[in-house]
N, C-alpha and C positions, 0 to 999 in steps of 0.2 A: 312489458310493452314491446310490441314489434314495430319497427320503423322501416318503411319502404320508400325509396325515392322514386317518384313517378315523372318528374320533369326537371331537367337541368339544361336550360337553353338561354344563353346570354346571361342576363341578370335575373331571370325568372327561375324559381324553384317551387317544387310541389312535392308533398310527402303524404303518405297514408300512415296513420298511427292506429294500431290495433290494441285496444285496452280490453283485457279479458274480464269476463263476468266474475271469475275467481278473485281477481285483484280488487274489483269494486266491492265484492262481498266481504273481503277481508277488511276493507276500510269501514264497511258498515258495522261489522262485528266489533272493531276497535272503538267505534263511536258509541255503540250500544253499551259497552262496558263503562264508558265515560259518563254517559247520561243516565243510565239506569238508576243509580242511587238517588237521583234528584226527581225521578218521576213519581207522581202521586196518582193513585187510582182508588176509587171507592172499594172498600172491602179488604184493602191491603195496607199494611203499615208502611210509612215512608221508607223507600229504599228496598222494599221487599217484593216489588212487582216482578213477576216472572219475566225473563228475557224474551220468551216467545210472545207474550202479550205486548211488551214494549215494541217488539219488531212489528207486530200486527198494527199497532196504533201509528207508529212513526216510521215504519220501514220505507214507504215510497219517498218521503221527504229526505230521509237519511241516504237513500240510494241516489237520489238526484244530487245531493250535496257531494257524495262520494264521487259521482261521475264528473261533476264540475271540477273538483279538486284534482282528479286524475288527469283530466284534459289540460288543466292549467300547468300541472307539473310536467306533463308529457311535452307540451310545447316548449317550456323552458329548458327541459333536458335536450330536446331536439336542437334548439338554437345553440346551446352550449357544446354539445357533442359534435355538431356539424360546423362549429365555428362560423355561424351565420351572422351577418350584420344587416338586419332588416332595414330597408329604405323607408318603409311605412309599416303600420301595424299589420301583422300577418292576418290573412283571412282564414278563419277556423270554422269548419262546418261539420255537423254530426250527420251521419247517414239518416236520410229521411225515414227509413223503415225501422229505425232503432226502437226497441222496447226495453224497458227496465228489466234487469235480470239476465240480459243477454250480452254477448261480446259487443263492444262498441267500436265502430270504425270511424275515424276522424280524418278529414281532409284538411291539410294545412297548405295554403298557397301564399307566396310572398315574393317580393323583389328584394334583392340584396344590393348593398352599396358596392360600387366598383372599387377595384384596387387603384387608388389615386396615385399616379407617379409622383415621385418627390418633386415638388414645384421648383422650377429654375428661377431662383431669386438673386443669384450672385452677379447678374449682368444687367440689372434694372437701371435704366437711365431715364430721368424725367426732367422736364423743363418747368420751372416755377414762374408763371407769369404774374407779375406784381403790379399793382396800381397804387400810387401814393395818394393819400387823402390830403391833397393840397388845399391852399386857402380858397382857390376858386371853387372847388367842390363844396367846401364848407359854406361859402357865401351863397352858392346856388341853393343848397339845402335850407339855409336860413331863410332865403327869400320864399321858398315854397312853404316853409313852416309859418312864416308871417302871413301868407295869403290864406292859410287854413284858419288863422285866428281872426278872421274877418269880423269887423265891428259894424253893427247895423244901427243907423241913426234914424229917428223918426223924420219923415219928410213933411213939408208944409202941407196944410189941408188942400191947397190948390194944385199940388204937384201931381202930375200924371205918371203912372208907373211905366218904366221902360225895361227892356231886357236887361238882366243883371240886377234888378231891384228885388227886394223881398216883399211879398204881399201876404198879409194875414187875412183869412176869410172864414166866414161860416158858409156852409153849402148844403143844398138839398137836391139830390138827384132823382130824376123821374124817367121812367120808360113808359111810353103811351099814356103819359099823364099821371102815372101811379108811382109813388115813391117806392124804391126797392131797398132791400136789406143791405145795410152797410153804406148806403148812399148819402147818409146825413152825418155832418160833422161840424165842429166849431173850432175856431182858432187854429186852423191849419195854415202853416207857414210854407210858402213855396217860393223858391228863388227862380224868377222867370228866366227861361233859357236853359234850365238845368236838365230838361227832358224827363223830369220826374213823373209827370202826369201823362195821361193818355194823349195821343196825337191830337193837336188842335186846341187843347184846353188852355195851355199857357199863352198861346198866340192871342186868344180872345180876351185875356185878362190885361194885356198891354193897354195902357191908356186909362185905367181906372184910378180914382182918387179915394182917399179915406172917406168912408161914409156912403160910397156909391152902392147901388144895388143893380145887378145885371144878370140877365139870363143868357146862357151860352148853349150852343148845340154841338154835340160831339157824337162820334160813332165808336163804340168799343171795338178793339182789334178782334180779328177772327180767332186768334189764339189766346184770348183773355182767360185768366185763371178761373173766373166765375163763369162756368159754361152757360148758365142761363142768361148772361149778359153779352156773351161773345157775338160780335157782328151786329149788335143792335144799336139803333139811334137812341140818344138820350138827351135830356135837357138838364141843366144845372142852374138853380137859382142861387146867386151869390150875394153875400153882403160883405163888403170890404171893411174890415175893422181897423186896418193899419197898412200904410205903405212905408217901407224903410229903404234907405239908400246905404250903400256900402261906404263906410268911413275908411280913411287911410290908416293902415296899421304901421306905425313907425317901428323900425328896427333899432331899438335902443334899450337902455337898462330897464325902462319901465315895462317893456315887453317881458323881459326876463323875470322881474320881480312879480309880475302878474301871475306867473307860473310857479311862484314860490322859490325862485332861485335868487342868488345874491346879485348878479349883474350879467351883462351881455356876454362877457368873456366865459362865464360858467356855462351859459347856454351853448356858446360856440364849442366849448370843450365836449359837452355831451353829444352834440350833433357830430363832431369829428369822430368821437368814439363809435357812434352808430355806423358811420360811413366806413370806418376801418373794419368793423365787424362784418359788414356786408362784403367789402372787397376781399377780406381774408377768406370768407366763405366761398366766393366765386373762384378765388385762386385754388382753394382746396378741391372744389368740384372738378375743375379742369385737370388738376393733377391726378385725382382719383380715377377719372375716366381714362386717362392715358395709362395709368398703372394697370387697370383692369384690362385695357386693350392688350397690353404686353402679356399679361397672364393668359388671356384667352388665345392669343396668337401662338403661344408657345406650348399649349397643352390641348390635346384632343383625346378624349376617352369616352366610352359609353356611359350614359347616365340612365338611371331607372325611369322607364316610361311613365310610371305612376307619378313620380315627382314632377316630371315635365308636364303631365296632364293637369296636375293640381295647380302648377304655376300658370299654365296657359288659361285655365278656367278663371283664375283671379284677374288676369289681364283682360280677358274677354268680358267678364262681368263689368269691369270698370268702363270699358269702351262702350258697352251697351248702355250703361247708365249715362255716359256722356252723350250718346247718340239721341237719347230722349229729349235732350235740351237743345238740339239743333233745329234750325228752321225747317229742314226737311229730313226728319228722322229716317225715312225709308231710304233716301239717297245715302245718308251717312252709314247706315247698316250695310247697304250694298257695297259701299267702298271698303268697309271692314272685311266683308266676306271675300272680296277680291284679293285681299292681302292676308288671309287667314294663315297660309303657310309661312309667311314671313314672321307673323306674330308668334307662331309656334316655334320657329327657329330662335326667336328672342327668348322664349321661355326655356328652351334647352340650354341656351348660352348662360342664362341666369343660374340655372341649377348647377351647371358645371363650375361656374365661378364660385358659387356658394360652397361646393365641396372642396374646391381648391383652397379657398380662404380658411375653411375649417381645418384642412390638413396642415396648412401653414401655422395656424394658431395653436393647434394641439402639439405640433412638433416643436414649437418654440416657447411653450409655457405661457401663452397669452391667456388671460382669464379675466372674468368679471368678479370683482370682490363682493363680499356680502354687503359691505357698506354701499357700494354702487347699486347692488340689487335692491336694497331697501329703499334707496332713493327713487329707483325706477318704479317700484311698486307704489310708493307714496304719490308720485306724479300721476300714475295711471288712475289711482283711486280718487284723486282730486276731482275727476269728472263726474263722480257719482254723488248722490245726495247723502246726507249724514246716516240715514238708515241703511243704505246699501254699501257704504264705503267699507265698513268692517267685514261684511260678508264677502266683498270682492277680495280684500286682502287675505282673508282666510282661504278663499278658493285658490288664489294664486300660490299660497304657501303649501297647499295640499295637492295641487295638480301640477306635476312636473312639466307637462307640455305647455300649460298656460304661462308658467314662469319662463320657459324657454323662449316663447314668443316675445315676451318683454325683453329678455336678455339679448336676443339675436342682433338687433340693430347696433347696440352698443358694442357687442363682441366684434362684429364686423368692422366697425370703425377703429377699434383698438388694434385689430390685425392690420388694417390699412395703415394706421399710424406707425406700427412696427415696421412695415415694409418701406414706408417713407424714410425711416431712419437708416435702412440698409441700402437704399437706392443712391445712385450718383445723381445729384440734383444741381442743375445750373439755373441761375436766375436771369430773367429778362424783364425790364420794366416796359409796360405797354399802357395804352389808354384803357379806360373802362369799356369803351365801345369795342375795342379790339378783343378784349378778354371775353366779353359776352358773345361776340361773333364766333370766337373760337369754340366756345361751349355749344353754340347753336348750330355749328356747321355739321355737314354730313360726317366729317371726321369725328366730331364729338358724339354723333349717334352711335358710331361703332363701339364706343366704350360704354358698355352697360354698367349701370351703377345702381346700388340699392338706395332707394329714396327714403331718407329719414326726414321727419319733420324739422329736425335741427340742421339738416343738410341743405344743399342748394341744388342738387341734381334735379329735383322735381320742378324747379323753376324753368328748366330748359330742356324738357323732354322732347323727343322727336319721333316721328313716324318713320317706318322703314324707308330708307333711301331718299328721304326728303328733309327739307330744312325747317318746315313749319313748326312753330312752337306748339306744345300740347301739354295736356295734363298727364300726371303720373298714373300708373296703374297700381293697383293694390298688391302688396307682397304676398308671395306664397306663404302659407302658414306653417307648414311642417317640412323643414329642411334638416334632416337628421345629421348628426355628426358621426363619429366613429361607429357608434351603435345606435340604431333607432329604438324607440320604445318597443319593448317586446310584448306590449299589452295585446291580448287576443280575446276573442269572444266566440264561443261556440253556441249554436242554437240547438237546444235551449240552455246550454251551459252558461254559467256566469262569466264575467270578465276575469281573465287571469291576471293576477297582480304581479306581473314580472317586473324586475328592476328596470328602471328607465335610465338610459344613459343621456348625457348632456347633448342636446341637438346642436347642429352646426349653426353658424349664422344663417339667417334666411338667404335664399338664393340671391346673389348679387343682381341688381335689377338694371335692365336695359331701359333707357328712356323710351317711353311709348307715347305716341301721339293719339289724341282722340280724333274722331272723324273730322274732316276738314270743312264740312258744310257750314254755312253761316248760322250763327246763333239766333234763335228766336228770342224775342223780348220776354223777360220774366216779370210779371206784375209784382209790385211791392206789396207789403202786407197792411199798410196803414189804412187804406180805404179803397173801395172799388175804382175810384178815379185814378189810383196810382198806376203808373206804367213802369216799365223797366227803367233803371237809371240810364241816362244818356251814355252812349258808347264813347269811350275815350281812346286815344291812340295807345297801342300796346306799350306798356312800360315794364321795365325790369323789376322783378319783385325784390323786396327787402328780404333778409333772411327770415325764414319761418321759425316759429317757436320750437317745433318738435324736431357745425361744429360741434 
């Protein structure tokens, strides 16, 4: 095999491999000797079929297999001899004019990982902002919890429903006097004032009594989910089957025992534990962002454009998805487009941080144990049904890249925790509001973080140079470690089964904001009369499931 380097520019490499017809033919001869004893043909005893007849029957298929094997081994040899560290799978293509029986010319194009400088981790200084889970916080959480356990008592027959009451009704919806699909229902419970139904519906139910029948007039919103009803006038015939008023929920032992607990003190203890978990998560998020800020500020090296492009595509896809749920999708997309370069810079930063964390982890023996990996696989498989669960587990065990994607978030967190141990940390007690403000500040934006479902970074994502809260973007899927998968594919050659090295943690993620346009109401699914839930003031999220 002859190898010629045709491109060496930055992190881009390209080579031409020439595989001779003689080499391919020798492989075919070796394969013929192996399979000939097993070939059966009428008129010949088993194993006695002449080699020339076997070649005539199976030659083209054997030559194609030999070509594929030669390409596979050629690419692997190229990577080994040139000491290449592919950033992504190399692109392997066979000359379009190739014919079986002739010399084959194969083009191999790839991007290599940069030489990452030894990360400066000996002077890391971090401030840990802590918030105590005091009695006041527990009491406030207990009050909210009690309000959620609202008890509804039947009102007297003469009682007229008011905002805040619960009304149970049967309904029949009509457009132009004709009942429409999904417009009929029974025993629908609606808390008046909740904003659950389409505009004007709940207001017209105020004043009803148990047993009343009433017809109301409404107009479906222009952006209603059922397009055939959007912007149309409708009537609803209602029969009120019950009116209920909210009873007082006392905060006492009885509340706790109704939940299967021993007493109120146990309930308080559980709530305090949840608050502490939330606060610890916020503290870690702030520290992680500041840590990554310091790493990013102290290191600047070229990163593979293909990895940046893949990361940017993930960000952009998520932002486009968010834009479709805005009141004015076109305006949201226009705003995104105006900041495309800034989002691309975020993608580049994420990739660089991912490579840095990978370098730190590998240099210091950070690893994910098999036990931890088994737990990750089990958690991921739980989202599938019984029939698909085993297939998913088998797929992950056989496909190194799939396993790497599961491993990456945990690996990154373990590297971050290792860095926390090495850093000089000072503690400062603050209020929850101050901690959340620090996370949501522009300063917080500068510290890109990888969002895990078990982390809190995604609760406080940011748009470039702004403070507005936003959704996280999805992670880039392939951030290789010291050596990327060397898997290649030539056309029409088969995939080369090169050995796959362990990928790096996914690129550390910068908080990204979705477009800032106002959200459109999303209809609920219960019935066509459902509208979006009433908007509530923005609240800080509790820790998500996926510290």
